[in-house]
C-alpha positions as CSV (number, residue, x, y, z in Angstrom):
1,M,6.6,28.2,-2.2
2,P,4.9,25.2,-0.6
3,Y,7.0,23.1,1.6
4,F,5.1,19.9,0.5
5,S,4.1,18.7,-2.9
6,V,1.2,16.2,-2.8
7,I,1.1,14.1,-5.9
8,V,-1.7,11.7,-6.7
9,P,-2.2,9.4,-9.7
10,V,-5.8,9.1,-10.8
11,Y,-7.5,6.5,-13.0
12,N,-11.4,6.7,-13.2
13,R,-11.9,7.5,-9.5
14,I,-14.2,10.7,-9.5
15,D,-15.7,10.1,-6.2
16,E,-12.5,9.2,-4.5
17,V,-10.7,12.3,-5.8
18,R,-13.7,14.4,-4.3
19,D,-13.5,12.8,-0.8
20,L,-9.5,13.1,-0.9
21,L,-9.6,16.8,-1.8
22,D,-12.4,17.5,0.6
23,S,-10.1,16.1,3.3
24,L,-7.1,18.1,2.1
25,A,-9.1,21.3,2.0
26,S,-9.9,20.7,5.7
27,Q,-6.3,20.5,6.8
28,S,-5.4,22.6,9.8
29,Q,-2.1,23.6,8.1
30,Q,-2.1,24.4,4.5
31,N,1.6,24.3,3.7
32,F,1.3,22.3,0.6
33,E,0.2,22.0,-3.0
34,V,-1.7,19.3,-4.6
35,L,-1.1,17.8,-8.2
36,I,-3.7,15.6,-9.5
37,V,-2.3,13.5,-12.4
38,E,-5.1,11.9,-14.5
39,D,-3.5,8.9,-16.2
40,G,-5.6,8.7,-19.3
41,S,-9.0,8.1,-17.4
42,T,-12.1,7.6,-19.7
43,E,-14.0,9.4,-16.7
44,P,-11.9,12.4,-16.0
45,C,-12.1,14.3,-12.8
46,R,-11.2,17.7,-14.0
47,E,-14.6,19.4,-13.0
48,V,-14.2,18.0,-9.4
49,V,-10.5,19.3,-9.1
50,E,-11.5,22.6,-10.4
51,S,-14.4,22.8,-7.9
52,F,-11.8,22.9,-5.1
53,A,-9.7,25.6,-6.6
54,G,-10.7,28.2,-3.9
55,R,-10.3,25.8,-1.1
56,V,-7.0,24.2,-1.7
57,D,-3.9,24.9,-3.8
58,V,-4.6,22.3,-6.4
59,K,-3.2,21.7,-10.0
60,Y,-4.9,19.3,-12.5
61,F,-2.9,17.4,-15.2
62,Y,-4.2,15.1,-17.9
63,K,-1.8,12.7,-19.6
64,E,-2.2,9.4,-21.7
65,N,-2.3,6.2,-19.8
66,E,1.2,4.8,-18.9
67,G,0.7,3.6,-15.3
68,R,0.6,5.0,-11.8
69,S,4.3,5.3,-11.4
70,I,4.9,7.3,-14.5
71,A,2.0,9.5,-13.3
72,R,3.8,10.0,-10.1
73,N,7.0,10.9,-11.9
74,Y,5.1,13.4,-14.3
75,G,3.7,15.1,-11.2
76,I,7.2,15.3,-9.5
77,E,8.5,17.0,-12.6
78,R,5.8,19.7,-12.1
79,A,6.0,20.1,-8.4
80,C,7.2,23.2,-6.6
81,G,7.8,21.7,-3.1
82,E,11.1,20.6,-1.5
83,Y,9.3,17.4,-0.1
84,F,7.0,15.2,-2.2
85,I,4.0,13.4,-0.5
86,F,2.4,10.5,-2.2
87,F,-1.2,9.3,-1.6
88,D,-3.5,7.1,-3.3
89,S,-6.7,8.4,-4.6
90,D,-8.6,6.1,-2.3
91,C,-7.3,7.9,0.7
92,V,-8.9,10.3,3.2
93,I,-6.5,12.5,5.1
94,P,-7.0,13.3,8.9
95,S,-7.4,17.1,9.4
96,D,-4.1,17.4,11.4
97,Y,-2.0,15.4,9.1
98,F,0.3,17.9,7.6
99,K,0.5,19.8,10.9
100,T,1.7,16.5,12.6
101,L,4.1,15.7,9.8
102,T,5.6,19.0,10.0
103,A,6.2,18.9,13.6
104,K,7.6,15.5,13.3
105,L,10.2,16.3,10.5
106,E,11.2,19.4,12.5
107,E,11.8,17.3,15.4
108,H,13.7,14.7,13.8
109,Y,14.2,15.2,10.1
110,V,14.4,12.0,7.7
111,P,14.7,12.5,3.9
112,C,12.1,9.7,3.4
113,F,9.2,8.6,5.5
114,G,6.2,6.3,5.6
115,G,3.0,6.3,7.7
116,P,0.4,3.6,8.5
117,D,-3.3,3.4,7.3
118,A,-6.4,3.0,9.2
119,A,-10.1,2.7,8.6
120,H,-12.5,5.6,8.9
121,E,-15.8,4.9,10.9
122,S,-17.7,5.9,7.6
123,F,-16.0,2.8,5.7
124,S,-18.1,-0.2,5.0
125,D,-17.8,-3.3,7.2
126,V,-15.9,-5.1,4.4
127,Q,-13.6,-2.2,4.1
128,K,-12.9,-2.2,7.8
129,A,-12.3,-5.9,7.7
130,I,-9.9,-5.7,4.9
131,N,-8.1,-3.0,6.8
132,F,-7.7,-5.2,9.6
133,S,-6.4,-8.0,7.6
134,M,-3.7,-5.6,5.9
135,T,-2.5,-4.2,9.1
136,A,-2.7,-6.9,11.8
137,F,0.4,-8.6,13.1
138,L,-1.2,-12.0,12.8
139,T,-1.6,-11.5,9.1
140,T,1.3,-9.3,8.1
141,G,3.8,-9.4,10.8
142,G,3.5,-5.7,11.3
143,I,5.5,-4.8,8.2
144,R,2.9,-2.1,7.3
145,G,3.7,0.1,10.2
146,G,2.4,-2.1,13.2
147,K,3.8,-1.6,16.7
148,M,5.0,-5.2,16.5
149,Q,7.2,-5.8,13.7
150,M,8.9,-9.0,12.2
151,E,10.8,-6.9,9.5
152,K,12.2,-3.4,8.8
153,F,9.3,-0.9,7.8
154,V,9.1,-0.1,4.1
155,P,6.9,2.9,3.2
156,R,4.0,2.2,0.8
157,S,2.7,4.7,-1.8
158,F,-0.5,5.2,-0.3
159,N,1.2,7.3,2.4
160,M,4.9,8.0,2.0
161,G,7.1,10.9,1.0
162,Y,10.7,11.9,0.2
163,S,12.7,15.0,-0.4
164,R,13.7,16.6,-3.6
165,L,17.4,15.7,-2.8
166,V,16.3,12.1,-2.8
167,W,14.6,12.6,-6.3
168,N,17.7,14.1,-7.5
169,E,19.8,11.2,-6.3
170,V,17.6,8.2,-6.8
171,G,15.1,9.3,-9.3
172,G,11.4,8.4,-9.4
173,F,9.1,5.2,-9.3
174,R,9.5,2.3,-11.9
175,E,6.3,1.0,-13.5
176,M,6.2,-2.4,-12.0
177,F,4.1,-4.1,-9.3
178,S,5.2,-3.1,-5.8
179,E,6.8,-0.1,-7.2
180,D,6.7,1.6,-3.7
181,I,8.7,-1.2,-2.2
182,D,11.2,-1.1,-5.1
183,M,11.5,2.8,-4.6
184,S,12.0,2.4,-0.8
185,T,14.6,-0.3,-1.4
186,R,16.7,2.0,-3.9
187,I,16.4,5.0,-1.6
188,R,17.8,2.8,1.4
189,K,20.5,1.4,-0.7
190,A,21.6,5.0,-1.8
191,G,22.2,5.8,1.9
192,F,19.2,7.7,2.8
193,D,17.5,7.2,6.1
194,I,13.9,6.2,6.1
195,G,11.5,6.8,9.1
196,L,8.1,5.5,10.2
197,I,5.8,8.3,11.6
198,R,2.9,6.5,13.1
199,E,1.1,9.7,14.0
200,A,0.9,10.7,10.4
201,F,-1.6,8.1,9.2
202,V,-4.3,8.1,6.7
203,Y,-7.8,6.5,6.2
204,H,-7.3,4.1,3.2
205,K,-10.5,2.6,1.6
206,R,-8.8,-0.2,-0.2
207,R,-10.7,-2.7,-2.3
208,V,-14.5,-2.6,-1.7
209,D,-15.1,-6.3,-2.4
210,L,-13.3,-9.6,-1.9
211,K,-12.9,-10.5,-5.6
212,K,-10.8,-7.3,-6.2
213,F,-9.1,-7.7,-2.8
214,S,-8.1,-11.3,-3.8
215,R,-6.7,-10.1,-7.2
216,Q,-4.7,-7.3,-5.4
217,T,-3.0,-9.6,-3.0
218,Y,-2.2,-12.3,-5.5
219,V,-0.4,-9.6,-7.5
220,F,1.5,-8.6,-4.3
221,G,2.5,-12.3,-3.8
222,M,3.8,-12.5,-7.3
223,S,5.6,-9.2,-7.2
224,R,7.5,-10.3,-4.1
225,I,9.5,-12.8,-6.2
226,T,10.2,-10.0,-8.7
227,L,11.6,-8.0,-5.8
228,K,13.8,-11.0,-4.8
229,L,15.2,-11.2,-8.4
230,L,15.9,-7.4,-8.3
231,Y,17.3,-7.6,-4.6
232,P,18.3,-11.0,-3.6
233,D,18.7,-10.1,0.1
234,S,15.2,-8.6,0.2
235,L,13.3,-11.6,0.7
236,K,12.7,-12.3,4.5
237,L,11.0,-15.0,6.6
238,V,7.9,-12.8,7.0
239,H,7.3,-12.7,3.2
240,C,7.2,-16.4,2.9
241,L,4.6,-16.9,5.7
242,P,1.5,-16.7,3.4
243,A,2.9,-19.5,1.2
244,V,3.6,-21.5,4.5
245,F,0.0,-20.7,5.4
246,V,-1.4,-22.1,2.2
247,I,0.6,-25.2,2.3
248,G,-0.3,-25.8,6.0
249,V,-4.0,-25.3,5.5
250,V,-3.9,-27.8,2.6
251,G,-1.8,-30.2,4.7
252,L,-4.1,-30.0,7.8
253,V,-7.3,-30.4,6.0
254,L,-5.9,-33.4,4.2
255,L,-4.6,-34.8,7.6
256,A,-8.1,-34.4,9.2
257,C,-9.7,-36.0,6.2
258,V,-7.4,-39.1,6.1
259,W,-6.0,-39.4,9.4
260,R,-7.4,-37.8,12.7
261,W,-10.0,-35.2,12.9
262,W,-8.0,-33.2,15.6
263,A,-5.2,-32.5,13.0
264,I,-7.3,-29.5,12.1
265,L,-7.0,-28.0,15.6
266,P,-4.2,-25.8,14.9
267,L,-6.0,-24.0,12.2
268,V,-9.0,-23.6,14.4
269,A,-6.8,-22.1,17.0
270,Y,-5.4,-19.5,14.5
271,V,-9.0,-18.7,13.5
272,A,-9.8,-18.1,17.2
273,A,-7.0,-15.9,17.6
274,L,-7.8,-13.8,14.5
275,W,-11.3,-13.4,15.6
276,I,-10.3,-12.3,19.1
277,T,-7.7,-10.0,17.9
278,A,-10.1,-8.5,15.3
279,L,-12.7,-8.2,17.9
280,A,-10.5,-6.3,20.4
281,S,-9.3,-4.0,17.4
282,T,-12.9,-3.4,15.9
283,R,-15.1,-3.9,18.8
284,S,-17.6,-5.2,16.3
285,L,-18.8,-9.0,16.1
286,K,-19.7,-8.6,12.5
287,I,-16.4,-7.0,11.4
288,A,-14.4,-9.6,13.5
289,T,-16.1,-12.4,11.7
290,L,-15.9,-10.7,8.3
291,A,-11.9,-10.4,9.1
292,I,-11.6,-14.2,9.3
293,A,-12.8,-14.4,5.7
294,T,-10.7,-11.3,4.5
295,S,-7.5,-12.6,6.3
296,F,-7.8,-16.1,4.8
297,V,-8.4,-14.4,1.2
298,Q,-5.4,-12.2,1.7
299,L,-3.1,-14.9,3.1
300,G,-4.5,-17.4,0.5
301,S,-4.3,-15.2,-2.5
302,Y,-0.9,-13.8,-1.6
303,G,0.5,-17.2,-0.8
304,I,-0.6,-18.8,-4.1
305,G,0.8,-15.9,-6.2
306,F,4.1,-16.1,-4.3
307,I,4.2,-20.0,-4.7
308,K,3.3,-19.7,-8.5
309,A,6.0,-17.0,-9.2
310,F,8.5,-18.8,-7.1
311,V,8.1,-22.0,-9.2
312,W,7.9,-20.2,-12.3
313,K,10.6,-17.6,-12.1
314,I,13.0,-19.2,-9.7
315,V,12.7,-23.0,-9.7
316,L,12.0,-23.3,-13.5
317,G,14.3,-20.2,-14.2
318,H,11.9,-18.1,-16.2
319,G,12.4,-15.1,-14.2
320,R,12.3,-12.0,-16.4
321,D,14.7,-9.0,-15.9
322,I,13.2,-5.6,-14.8
323,N,13.2,-4.0,-18.3
324,E,10.8,-6.8,-19.7
325,E,8.5,-6.5,-16.7
326,I,8.3,-2.8,-17.3
327,A,7.6,-3.3,-21.0
328,I,4.7,-5.8,-20.1
329,R,3.3,-3.2,-17.5
330,K,3.2,-0.7,-20.2
331,G,1.5,-2.9,-22.8
332,K,4.6,-3.2,-25.2
């Protein structure tokens, strides 16, 4: 029986599944099974999965489209392992991931863990810039596993895991936006310890263009208010900073236009700090410059989504309960 069960929901991601399975087949320690759950894809990856049958212990399941959370739960119900690992299909796993994870859990066991993500050298410059934006302290406050953190770490579904005991006590993912944050919150509230294992990182491709990235972060901003309604004490200062950023940028630009040009200098200083930090991190002038654009897209889209949801759901009192949110996500 494998110690770990790797569960991956998939929707029309043939090439990504190939790269992911190739990285899993190259693991230095093969103490896991892989369950690929195809969530009603119109371009199934069955043939790709079957081509890895002799290289990794992999199982393929096809089900009707109901959403990634339901697909993960479907996989859990069919898993043999005692510890479930969740990756997104757009991840590539370093060859010593499971060797490292096993050693860390043997050294200090936690029933739930999460790990950070990084950009692989093969990723495009835009992907590397997006990765910087999603992990830098100046843009996220370190909440995604950074060494400097403004808020308690919360595992994300692109790289997290929890034990069968947690599953038995807490259940699986709910079909909603930011379902991984909801899952981690429920686990913590149930009394289970959650750990950050920085050494167990993955390479995360993320969105490949700014339009898709903007849409993704806009949804993140809106879902933060849904989480606030579910867990009133979950909203922290760091989650509000993108909204403050949007209001601040608009205010500084207006001041510069109608008052004094140097009112824009705080924004210029922030841009300079971003560029210097990105250059030090990526060692690329091009990526550091792109990182300014991706950071503004991330903060702006998240902040606008946050403000819109805050006004609609909290100020105007139109917040839906979670059951209605789930129904909408399932298309009912």
